[in-house]
MARGU-327112 format. One record per residue (C-alpha): residue in three letters; x, y, z. Coordinates in steps of 0.2 Angstrom, whole numbers. Layout:
REM residues N
{r->ALA px->X py->Y pz->Z}
...
REM end
This chain:
REM residues 290
{r->MET px->245 py->823 pz->745}
{r->HIS px->243 py->809 pz->757}
{r->ASN px->245 py->791 pz->750}
{r->THR px->232 py->778 pz->756}
{r->SER px->245 py->764 pz->757}
{r->PRO px->243 py->752 pz->772}
{r->SER px->253 py->757 pz->787}
{r->SER px->250 py->748 pz->803}
{r->ALA px->242 py->734 pz->794}
{r->ALA px->258 py->729 pz->785}
{r->GLN px->266 py->714 pz->791}
{r->PRO px->281 py->716 pz->802}
{r->SER px->298 py->716 pz->792}
{r->SER px->312 py->705 pz->795}
{r->SER px->324 py->719 pz->791}
{r->PRO px->338 py->723 pz->803}
{r->PHE px->330 py->740 pz->804}
{r->SER px->314 py->733 pz->811}
{r->HIS px->305 py->744 pz->824}
{r->PRO px->287 py->741 pz->829}
{r->SER px->275 py->756 pz->825}
{r->ALA px->260 py->760 pz->835}
{r->ALA px->243 py->755 pz->827}
{r->LEU px->233 py->769 pz->820}
{r->ASN px->215 py->773 pz->827}
{r->ALA px->203 py->768 pz->813}
{r->ALA px->194 py->784 pz->815}
{r->ASN px->210 py->794 pz->810}
{r->LYS px->216 py->798 pz->793}
{r->VAL px->232 py->790 pz->786}
{r->PRO px->246 py->802 pz->793}
{r->LEU px->258 py->811 pz->782}
{r->LYS px->274 py->800 pz->778}
{r->VAL px->291 py->808 pz->779}
{r->PHE px->308 py->801 pz->777}
{r->ILE px->323 py->812 pz->783}
{r->THR px->341 py->808 pz->782}
{r->GLY px->354 py->817 pz->794}
{r->ALA px->340 py->817 pz->807}
{r->SER px->351 py->815 pz->823}
{r->SER px->354 py->834 pz->825}
{r->GLY px->353 py->851 pz->818}
{r->ILE px->340 py->854 pz->804}
{r->GLY px->336 py->836 pz->802}
{r->GLU px->331 py->834 pz->820}
{r->SER px->321 py->850 pz->820}
{r->LEU px->312 py->844 pz->804}
{r->ALA px->308 py->828 pz->813}
{r->ARG px->301 py->837 pz->828}
{r->HIS px->291 py->849 pz->817}
{r->TYR px->282 py->836 pz->807}
{r->ALA px->279 py->826 pz->823}
{r->ASN px->272 py->841 pz->832}
{r->THR px->262 py->849 pz->818}
{r->CYS px->254 py->834 pz->809}
{r->GLY px->259 py->818 pz->818}
{r->ALA px->268 py->812 pz->803}
{r->GLN px->274 py->794 pz->802}
{r->MET px->293 py->796 pz->800}
{r->GLY px->308 py->786 pz->794}
{r->LEU px->324 py->794 pz->802}
{r->VAL px->341 py->790 pz->796}
{r->ALA px->358 py->795 pz->804}
{r->ARG px->375 py->787 pz->807}
{r->ARG px->373 py->789 pz->826}
{r->GLU px->361 py->776 pz->833}
{r->ASP px->362 py->783 pz->851}
{r->PHE px->356 py->800 pz->845}
{r->LEU px->342 py->792 pz->834}
{r->LEU px->336 py->782 pz->849}
{r->LYS px->336 py->798 pz->860}
{r->LEU px->325 py->807 pz->847}
{r->GLN px->314 py->792 pz->844}
{r->ARG px->310 py->792 pz->863}
{r->ALA px->307 py->810 pz->863}
{r->LEU px->295 py->809 pz->849}
{r->THR px->286 py->794 pz->855}
{r->GLU px->280 py->804 pz->870}
{r->ASN px->270 py->814 pz->857}
{r->PHE px->252 py->811 pz->853}
{r->GLN px->242 py->818 pz->839}
{r->GLY px->223 py->815 pz->842}
{r->ASN px->222 py->797 pz->847}
{r->ARG px->238 py->791 pz->838}
{r->HIS px->254 py->787 pz->847}
{r->ILE px->269 py->793 pz->837}
{r->LYS px->284 py->781 pz->835}
{r->PRO px->296 py->785 pz->821}
{r->GLU px->306 py->771 pz->812}
{r->ILE px->324 py->774 pz->815}
{r->TYR px->338 py->768 pz->803}
{r->PRO px->356 py->769 pz->809}
{r->CYS px->366 py->769 pz->793}
{r->ASP px->377 py->780 pz->782}
{r->VAL px->370 py->788 pz->767}
{r->ARG px->386 py->784 pz->758}
{r->ASP px->380 py->765 pz->759}
{r->ALA px->368 py->764 pz->745}
{r->ALA px->363 py->746 pz->749}
{r->SER px->359 py->750 pz->767}
{r->LEU px->349 py->765 pz->763}
{r->LYS px->339 py->755 pz->750}
{r->ALA px->336 py->742 pz->763}
{r->ALA px->330 py->756 pz->775}
{r->ALA px->318 py->763 pz->761}
{r->GLN px->311 py->746 pz->757}
{r->ASP px->308 py->743 pz->776}
{r->PHE px->299 py->759 pz->778}
{r->ILE px->288 py->756 pz->762}
{r->THR px->284 py->739 pz->767}
{r->LYS px->277 py->745 pz->784}
{r->HIS px->269 py->762 pz->779}
{r->GLY px->269 py->764 pz->760}
{r->VAL px->278 py->776 pz->749}
{r->PRO px->283 py->792 pz->758}
{r->ASP px->274 py->808 pz->754}
{r->ILE px->290 py->817 pz->757}
{r->VAL px->309 py->812 pz->756}
{r->ILE px->321 py->825 pz->763}
{r->ALA px->339 py->822 pz->758}
{r->ASN px->347 py->832 pz->772}
{r->ALA px->362 py->823 pz->778}
{r->GLY px->378 py->834 pz->775}
{r->VAL px->395 py->839 pz->782}
{r->SER px->405 py->855 pz->781}
{r->ARG px->424 py->855 pz->783}
{r->GLY px->437 py->869 pz->781}
{r->THR px->448 py->863 pz->767}
{r->LEU px->464 py->869 pz->758}
{r->THR px->469 py->861 pz->741}
{r->GLU px->487 py->861 pz->745}
{r->MET px->486 py->851 pz->761}
{r->ASP px->489 py->832 pz->759}
{r->ASP px->477 py->828 pz->773}
{r->ASP px->463 py->837 pz->765}
{r->LEU px->462 py->826 pz->750}
{r->GLN px->452 py->813 pz->760}
{r->ILE px->441 py->827 pz->767}
{r->PHE px->436 py->833 pz->749}
{r->GLN px->431 py->815 pz->745}
{r->GLU px->421 py->813 pz->761}
{r->VAL px->412 py->829 pz->759}
{r->PHE px->407 py->825 pz->741}
{r->ASP px->402 py->807 pz->745}
{r->ILE px->391 py->812 pz->759}
{r->ASN px->384 py->829 pz->752}
{r->VAL px->382 py->823 pz->734}
{r->MET px->381 py->805 pz->733}
{r->GLY px->372 py->804 pz->749}
{r->MET px->358 py->814 pz->741}
{r->VAL px->358 py->803 pz->725}
{r->ASN px->358 py->787 pz->736}
{r->THR px->343 py->794 pz->746}
{r->PHE px->333 py->799 pz->731}
{r->HIS px->337 py->783 pz->721}
{r->ALA px->331 py->772 pz->736}
{r->PHE px->313 py->780 pz->733}
{r->ALA px->312 py->786 pz->715}
{r->GLN px->305 py->771 pz->707}
{r->SER px->292 py->768 pz->720}
{r->MET px->287 py->787 pz->719}
{r->LEU px->286 py->786 pz->700}
{r->ASP px->275 py->770 pz->701}
{r->ALA px->264 py->779 pz->713}
{r->LYS px->264 py->795 pz->703}
{r->SER px->266 py->805 pz->719}
{r->GLY px->278 py->812 pz->732}
{r->THR px->290 py->825 pz->734}
{r->LEU px->309 py->824 pz->734}
{r->VAL px->318 py->837 pz->744}
{r->GLY px->336 py->841 pz->742}
{r->ILE px->344 py->852 pz->756}
{r->ALA px->358 py->862 pz->747}
{r->SER px->366 py->879 pz->753}
{r->VAL px->369 py->896 pz->748}
{r->ALA px->387 py->891 pz->749}
{r->GLY px->384 py->883 pz->732}
{r->PHE px->381 py->900 pz->723}
{r->ARG px->399 py->906 pz->724}
{r->GLY px->415 py->898 pz->729}
{r->ILE px->419 py->902 pz->747}
{r->PRO px->438 py->903 pz->751}
{r->GLY px->443 py->889 pz->763}
{r->GLY px->427 py->880 pz->760}
{r->GLY px->430 py->874 pz->742}
{r->ALA px->424 py->856 pz->746}
{r->TYR px->408 py->862 pz->754}
{r->SER px->404 py->875 pz->741}
{r->ALA px->408 py->864 pz->726}
{r->SER px->397 py->849 pz->734}
{r->LYS px->382 py->861 pz->737}
{r->ALA px->384 py->868 pz->719}
{r->ALA px->383 py->850 pz->713}
{r->CYS px->367 py->847 pz->724}
{r->ILE px->359 py->862 pz->716}
{r->LYS px->362 py->857 pz->698}
{r->TYR px->358 py->838 pz->702}
{r->CYS px->341 py->843 pz->709}
{r->GLU px->338 py->854 pz->694}
{r->SER px->341 py->840 pz->682}
{r->LEU px->330 py->828 pz->693}
{r->ARG px->316 py->841 pz->693}
{r->VAL px->316 py->842 pz->674}
{r->GLU px->317 py->823 pz->672}
{r->MET px->302 py->821 pz->684}
{r->ARG px->291 py->834 pz->676}
{r->ALA px->274 py->828 pz->673}
{r->SER px->277 py->812 pz->682}
{r->GLY px->267 py->817 pz->698}
{r->VAL px->284 py->818 pz->708}
{r->SER px->289 py->835 pz->713}
{r->VAL px->307 py->840 pz->717}
{r->VAL px->311 py->854 pz->729}
{r->THR px->328 py->862 pz->732}
{r->ILE px->331 py->872 pz->748}
{r->CYS px->346 py->882 pz->750}
{r->PRO px->348 py->887 pz->768}
{r->GLY px->359 py->902 pz->774}
{r->TYR px->367 py->902 pz->791}
{r->ILE px->357 py->891 pz->803}
{r->ARG px->361 py->889 pz->821}
{r->THR px->366 py->871 pz->822}
{r->PRO px->382 py->861 pz->828}
{r->MET px->388 py->862 pz->810}
{r->THR px->389 py->881 pz->811}
{r->ALA px->394 py->882 pz->829}
{r->VAL px->413 py->880 pz->825}
{r->ASN px->412 py->896 pz->814}
{r->LYS px->423 py->909 pz->822}
{r->PHE px->416 py->923 pz->811}
{r->LYS px->400 py->933 pz->811}
{r->MET px->386 py->924 pz->802}
{r->PRO px->374 py->936 pz->794}
{r->PHE px->355 py->933 pz->795}
{r->LEU px->358 py->918 pz->807}
{r->ILE px->341 py->909 pz->812}
{r->ASP px->337 py->895 pz->824}
{r->ALA px->335 py->878 pz->817}
{r->ASP px->317 py->876 pz->823}
{r->GLN px->313 py->892 pz->814}
{r->ALA px->321 py->886 pz->799}
{r->ALA px->312 py->869 pz->800}
{r->SER px->295 py->878 pz->800}
{r->ARG px->300 py->888 pz->784}
{r->PHE px->307 py->873 pz->776}
{r->ALA px->291 py->864 pz->779}
{r->ARG px->281 py->878 pz->771}
{r->ALA px->291 py->878 pz->755}
{r->ILE px->290 py->859 pz->754}
{r->ASP px->271 py->860 pz->756}
{r->ALA px->270 py->873 pz->743}
{r->LYS px->281 py->862 pz->732}
{r->LYS px->292 py->877 pz->728}
{r->SER px->305 py->871 pz->715}
{r->PHE px->319 py->882 pz->722}
{r->THR px->320 py->893 pz->738}
{r->VAL px->333 py->901 pz->749}
{r->ILE px->329 py->902 pz->768}
{r->PRO px->329 py->915 pz->775}
{r->TRP px->324 py->926 pz->761}
{r->THR px->336 py->940 pz->767}
{r->MET px->350 py->928 pz->763}
{r->GLY px->342 py->924 pz->746}
{r->VAL px->343 py->943 pz->742}
{r->ALA px->361 py->944 pz->747}
{r->ALA px->366 py->928 pz->738}
{r->ARG px->358 py->935 pz->722}
{r->VAL px->368 py->951 pz->724}
{r->LEU px->384 py->941 pz->726}
{r->ARG px->380 py->931 pz->710}
{r->MET px->380 py->948 pz->700}
{r->VAL px->396 py->955 pz->708}
{r->PRO px->411 py->954 pz->696}
{r->ASN px->425 py->942 pz->699}
{r->TRP px->438 py->956 pz->702}
{r->LEU px->427 py->963 pz->716}
{r->TYR px->422 py->947 pz->723}
{r->ASP px->440 py->941 pz->724}
{r->ARG px->446 py->957 pz->732}
{r->VAL px->433 py->957 pz->746}
{r->PHE px->432 py->938 pz->750}
{r->SER px->450 py->935 pz->750}
{r->HIS px->451 py->944 pz->766}
{r->MET px->436 py->935 pz->774}
{r->PRO px->438 py->924 pz->789}
{r->ARG px->438 py->905 pz->784}
{r->LYS px->430 py->890 pz->791}
{r->PRO px->442 py->880 pz->803}
{r->ARG px->450 py->865 pz->795}
{r->SER px->446 py->849 pz->803}
REM end
């Protein structure tokens, strides 16, 4: 699963994203290489901490908030795996900016080689109502970040992974993409698009050596869900979720729902006839509008 591309031996990049990495001890194996978007908080941050703590991965971390990335980088830099001092590369950029994301990907590849795992995790959730003028821009933002952000992330690495005939592309979708949630039309539609996009990509990549994994979380305790004023069934902590995500990624499961209890509930909801679904969910509490 690990690539043997040069890491610390690579020449420093002149990229504006350049951050020096600690040299590997010659006796150590080449570490797992993981690239994560939306890494400044929530699931992305927990995934970064998981891969640092469990296997000393060399990571590339993307988020819009540079101050949060720097704080996470400092926290992870204090971690040691064997004789290796961990220092992730950080890339403060917006996943909607395909050129900046591609520059970040090239910088990481130049320094460390093609990643073993690329996790398109960046996403936003907003309460929306179609009749509201102000929400048209919110719909656009949600689709641009959740859907095009995932496409931009995978595009930045796809050709290099295909050339290497290895690697795993991971799309973080949501059970919200299974059925339309009232008051969350933008989020539900964007996550449904993510699920189908990853499915198309998985078939395209079949037999290429590149795996595509789709993960659909239920309710995870993160800043994104903290604004919800309703009871969230099967809620789990972000660190617990990250550990389960990593197991699914390692197993290269094509599609998984976490936690599994939410997966069962989601499958049942898929089978509920429209008349019953409409009657029940029309009275459910809704996510607050921005």
